[in-house]
C-alpha positions as CSV (number, residue, x, y, z in Angstrom):
1,M,139.3,18.8,248.5
2,K,137.8,19.9,245.3
3,I,135.2,21.4,243.4
4,T,133.4,18.8,241.4
5,N,129.8,20.7,240.6
6,V,128.3,24.1,240.6
7,S,124.9,25.5,240.1
8,Y,122.8,28.2,241.3
9,E,118.9,29.1,241.7
10,R,117.2,32.2,241.2
11,L,114.9,34.1,243.7
12,D,112.0,36.4,242.6
13,L,111.7,38.1,246.1
14,K,109.1,40.2,247.5
15,L,110.0,42.4,250.4
16,S,108.1,42.0,253.3
17,E,108.1,45.6,253.7
18,P,108.9,48.4,250.4
19,Y,111.1,51.4,251.6
20,T,112.0,54.5,249.8
21,I,115.0,56.2,249.9
22,A,115.9,59.6,248.4
23,Y,116.2,58.5,244.9
24,E,114.0,55.6,244.5
25,T,111.4,52.8,245.9
26,I,112.5,49.5,246.5
27,D,109.5,46.5,247.1
28,N,111.3,43.8,245.3
29,T,114.6,42.2,245.0
30,V,116.4,38.8,243.2
31,N,118.7,37.1,244.7
32,F,121.0,33.9,243.4
33,I,121.9,31.3,245.8
34,L,125.0,29.6,244.4
35,K,126.0,25.9,245.3
36,I,129.4,24.7,245.1
37,E,129.8,20.8,245.8
38,T,132.9,19.1,246.3
39,D,134.6,15.6,246.0
40,S,133.9,15.3,250.1
41,T,130.3,15.6,251.6
42,I,130.9,19.5,252.1
43,V,128.7,22.2,250.1
44,G,128.9,26.0,250.0
45,Y,126.4,28.4,249.5
46,G,126.9,32.0,248.3
47,C,124.1,34.9,247.6
48,S,124.1,37.6,245.2
49,A,121.5,40.4,245.4
50,P,122.7,42.4,242.1
51,D,121.3,46.3,242.0
52,K,122.2,48.4,238.5
53,I,122.7,51.3,240.9
54,V,125.1,49.6,243.8
55,T,127.0,46.9,242.5
56,G,126.5,47.4,238.6
57,E,124.4,44.6,237.6
58,H,120.9,43.6,236.1
59,P,120.2,40.1,237.1
60,K,120.2,39.0,234.1
61,E,124.0,40.3,233.8
62,V,124.4,37.7,236.5
63,E,122.8,34.9,235.4
64,M,124.8,35.2,232.0
65,A,127.8,35.4,234.3
66,L,127.3,32.4,236.2
67,K,126.8,30.2,232.4
68,A,129.3,31.9,230.7
69,L,132.3,32.5,233.5
70,I,131.4,31.7,237.5
71,I,130.5,27.5,236.9
72,P,132.8,26.5,234.2
73,Y,135.6,28.2,235.8
74,L,135.3,27.0,239.4
75,K,134.7,23.2,238.5
76,G,138.1,21.6,239.6
77,K,139.4,24.0,241.7
78,D,140.8,23.6,245.2
79,P,138.5,26.6,247.3
80,F,141.5,27.0,249.5
81,T,143.2,28.8,246.4
82,Y,140.4,31.4,247.3
83,A,142.7,34.4,246.9
84,F,143.9,33.0,243.5
85,I,140.5,32.0,242.4
86,L,139.0,35.8,243.4
87,M,141.5,37.4,241.7
88,E,140.9,35.7,238.9
89,L,137.2,36.1,238.6
90,K,138.1,39.8,239.7
91,K,139.1,40.3,236.3
92,L,136.8,38.2,234.5
93,L,133.6,39.8,235.8
94,G,134.7,43.5,235.9
95,R,132.6,45.6,238.0
96,K,130.3,43.0,238.6
97,S,130.9,43.1,242.5
98,S,127.5,41.2,244.0
99,S,128.5,38.4,241.0
100,L,132.4,38.2,242.9
101,A,130.7,38.2,246.1
102,M,128.7,35.2,245.6
103,V,131.6,32.7,245.0
104,D,133.4,34.2,247.9
105,M,130.9,34.0,250.3
106,A,130.9,30.0,248.9
107,L,133.9,29.5,249.6
108,Y,134.6,30.9,253.0
109,D,131.4,28.9,253.8
110,L,133.2,25.9,252.3
111,M,136.6,26.4,254.0
112,S,134.8,27.0,257.6
113,K,133.0,23.8,257.1
114,K,135.8,21.9,256.8
115,A,137.4,23.5,259.6
116,D,134.4,22.7,261.3
117,V,134.1,26.0,262.9
118,P,131.4,29.1,262.6
119,L,132.1,31.6,259.9
120,Y,133.3,34.4,262.1
121,K,136.0,32.3,264.4
122,L,137.9,31.5,260.9
123,L,137.9,34.7,260.2
124,G,139.4,35.4,263.4
125,G,136.3,37.2,264.9
126,Y,136.7,37.2,268.9
127,R,133.5,39.3,270.2
128,K,130.2,37.8,271.6
129,S,127.9,40.7,270.4
130,I,128.3,44.2,268.4
131,A,125.4,46.6,268.3
132,T,122.8,47.3,264.9
133,S,120.7,49.3,263.9
134,I,117.5,49.2,262.1
135,T,116.3,51.2,259.2
136,I,113.5,53.7,258.7
137,G,112.9,54.5,255.1
138,I,111.2,57.4,254.1
139,L,107.6,57.8,255.1
140,S,105.3,60.4,256.2
141,L,106.4,62.1,259.5
142,D,103.2,59.7,261.0
143,E,104.5,56.5,259.7
144,T,107.8,57.4,260.7
145,L,106.4,57.6,264.1
146,A,104.8,54.8,264.3
147,Q,107.2,52.5,262.7
148,A,110.1,53.8,265.2
149,K,107.7,52.9,268.3
150,D,107.5,49.4,266.7
151,F,111.0,48.4,266.4
152,V,111.8,50.3,269.9
153,L,109.1,47.9,271.2
154,Q,111.0,45.1,269.4
155,G,113.8,46.1,271.5
156,F,115.9,48.1,268.9
157,S,118.0,51.0,270.8
158,I,119.6,52.5,267.8
159,L,117.6,53.5,264.7
160,K,119.0,54.7,261.2
161,V,116.3,57.1,259.7
162,K,116.8,58.1,255.8
163,G,116.0,61.7,254.3
164,G,117.3,63.6,251.5
165,Q,113.7,64.2,249.6
166,S,113.3,67.4,252.2
167,L,115.7,69.5,254.3
168,A,112.7,70.9,256.5
169,D,110.5,67.2,256.4
170,D,113.7,65.6,257.9
171,I,114.7,67.9,260.3
172,E,111.0,68.0,261.9
173,K,111.2,64.3,261.5
174,M,114.2,63.8,263.2
175,T,113.4,66.4,265.7
176,L,110.0,64.5,267.0
177,L,111.7,61.3,267.1
178,H,114.2,62.4,269.5
179,E,111.3,64.2,271.6
180,K,109.2,60.6,271.2
181,F,112.3,58.8,272.1
182,P,114.9,60.2,273.8
183,E,116.3,57.2,274.8
184,V,117.0,56.2,271.7
185,T,120.7,56.3,269.4
186,F,119.6,58.1,265.8
187,R,121.5,57.7,262.5
188,F,120.6,59.9,259.2
189,D,121.3,58.5,256.2
190,G,121.0,61.3,253.5
191,N,121.4,58.8,250.2
192,Q,122.8,61.3,247.6
193,G,120.0,64.3,248.7
194,Y,121.5,66.7,250.4
195,S,123.6,69.8,248.7
196,V,126.5,71.0,251.0
197,V,124.8,73.5,252.1
198,D,121.7,71.5,253.2
199,S,124.1,69.0,254.7
200,V,125.5,71.3,256.9
201,A,122.3,72.8,257.5
202,F,120.3,69.7,258.4
203,V,123.5,69.0,261.1
204,K,123.4,72.5,262.9
205,A,119.4,71.9,263.4
206,T,119.8,68.9,264.6
207,S,122.7,69.5,267.0
208,Q,120.3,69.2,270.5
209,I,119.4,65.5,269.0
210,G,123.1,64.1,269.4
211,I,122.9,61.9,265.8
212,E,125.7,59.5,265.8
213,I,126.6,59.0,262.4
214,F,125.8,61.0,259.1
215,E,125.5,59.0,255.8
216,Q,126.4,60.3,252.5
217,P,124.5,63.2,252.5
218,T,126.4,64.4,248.9
219,K,126.5,62.8,245.6
220,Q,128.8,59.9,245.0
221,E,130.0,61.7,242.0
222,K,130.8,64.8,243.7
223,E,133.3,63.0,246.2
224,E,134.7,66.3,247.3
225,R,131.8,67.6,248.2
226,L,132.2,65.0,251.5
227,G,135.1,66.4,252.6
228,Q,133.5,69.8,252.3
229,V,130.7,68.5,254.9
230,M,133.0,67.4,257.0
231,D,135.4,70.7,257.5
232,Q,131.9,71.8,258.7
233,I,130.3,69.5,261.1
234,D,131.5,68.0,264.2
235,I,129.1,64.6,264.1
236,P,131.1,61.8,262.1
237,L,130.4,61.5,258.5
238,M,129.9,58.1,256.5
239,A,130.4,57.6,253.0
240,D,127.9,54.4,251.6
241,E,127.7,54.6,247.7
242,S,131.5,56.9,247.5
243,L,133.1,53.3,248.6
244,K,132.9,50.1,246.5
245,T,136.3,49.3,245.8
246,L,139.6,49.6,247.3
247,T,141.2,52.3,245.3
248,D,137.7,54.2,247.0
249,V,138.6,53.9,250.6
250,F,142.1,55.0,249.5
251,R,141.1,58.2,248.1
252,L,139.0,58.8,250.7
253,A,141.6,58.3,253.3
254,Q,144.2,60.3,251.4
255,N,142.1,63.3,250.6
256,E,140.6,63.3,254.7
257,R,136.7,63.8,253.4
258,V,134.8,61.1,255.9
259,D,135.3,59.8,259.3
260,M,133.8,56.5,258.4
261,V,132.8,54.0,255.8
262,N,130.1,51.5,255.2
263,I,131.2,48.1,253.4
264,K,128.4,46.3,252.0
265,L,129.6,42.7,250.4
266,M,127.0,43.1,247.5
267,K,128.9,46.3,246.6
268,V,132.9,45.8,247.2
269,G,132.9,42.2,245.9
270,G,132.4,39.8,249.3
271,I,134.7,39.0,252.2
272,F,137.6,38.9,250.6
273,E,137.6,42.2,249.2
274,G,136.1,43.7,252.1
275,M,139.0,42.4,255.0
276,H,141.0,44.5,252.6
277,I,139.1,47.8,252.5
278,N,139.3,47.6,256.1
279,S,142.0,47.5,256.7
280,V,142.9,50.9,254.2
281,A,140.3,52.0,256.3
282,K,141.9,51.2,259.8
283,S,145.6,52.3,258.4
284,A,143.4,56.1,258.2
285,H,141.8,55.9,261.8
286,I,138.4,56.0,259.8
287,E,136.2,53.8,261.2
288,T,133.9,51.0,259.7
289,M,130.4,50.0,259.3
290,V,129.2,46.9,257.9
291,G,125.6,47.2,255.9
292,C,123.4,45.3,253.7
293,N,121.5,45.5,250.3
294,D,118.4,43.3,249.7
295,E,120.3,40.0,250.1
296,C,118.4,37.1,252.0
297,A,119.5,35.5,255.2
298,L,122.1,33.5,253.2
299,G,123.7,36.5,252.0
300,I,123.4,38.4,255.0
301,S,125.1,36.0,257.4
302,P,128.4,36.4,255.7
303,G,128.4,40.0,256.5
304,F,127.3,39.5,260.2
305,A,130.2,37.5,260.3
306,F,132.6,39.9,258.6
307,C,131.0,42.6,261.5
308,F,132.8,40.4,264.1
309,V,136.3,41.2,262.8
310,T,136.0,44.8,261.1
311,T,136.6,47.3,264.1
């Protein structure tokens, strides 16, 4: 099987529900859909969701990479040499992780279609179901409670709540959420908004809630602070923004700074890179969660397949 044609489409999307995290409010996103055609009837699709903070790219940079690098490079290649293709493109693209992820997804899509099996099976997935959470951004107390009620009525039993702007507000919010919905499992994402002192204070003040995961409370630039927090709390601490590369997970593991990592295909460069990161995490007994950015369903689907082989 050879690649005969490569094209793309840009989607400027408005979010149905804007959301706020500790350092910004997001109400729109740009996605690129990559289409890879072959000399058979099989077509593969991938997705890029660039974000300058998370993936190191503006949409304009992704479009330039598509025209100048990705499309010329892929033509004539055999998709089953994906390891070599992705290694070469990684060198060419540098830190443009969602651009690499887009190609990665399309190649895996081609291979799973050629094998005539769902992607999760091609990756070795064996589970029939997994637990998932839904996220509540930073809202007023009343809006948070209302959205939580709506999600619970929809059947969600795990809620991840964003915070990091106000320690006092976050403590009050989590306390009331637990009182209103005692049967729900809660996770909390500080989105780099806390100091070490605030992080420890938050965990102590919410100890009766049984928060399942405490995600990235401190700045990614001050990674040692994650270790300082982990040493003083008794719930799992997870890195998100601090994990973008294979080197990052090795360093986090080597220095024993976290209990968990959040792998997002857009920020790490796709499934192939994600599998390496997951292996290093496993070797250090660090648990893995798979997250997403603002990609459309086409971009989230490969991440969902990846979930079935990560833990």
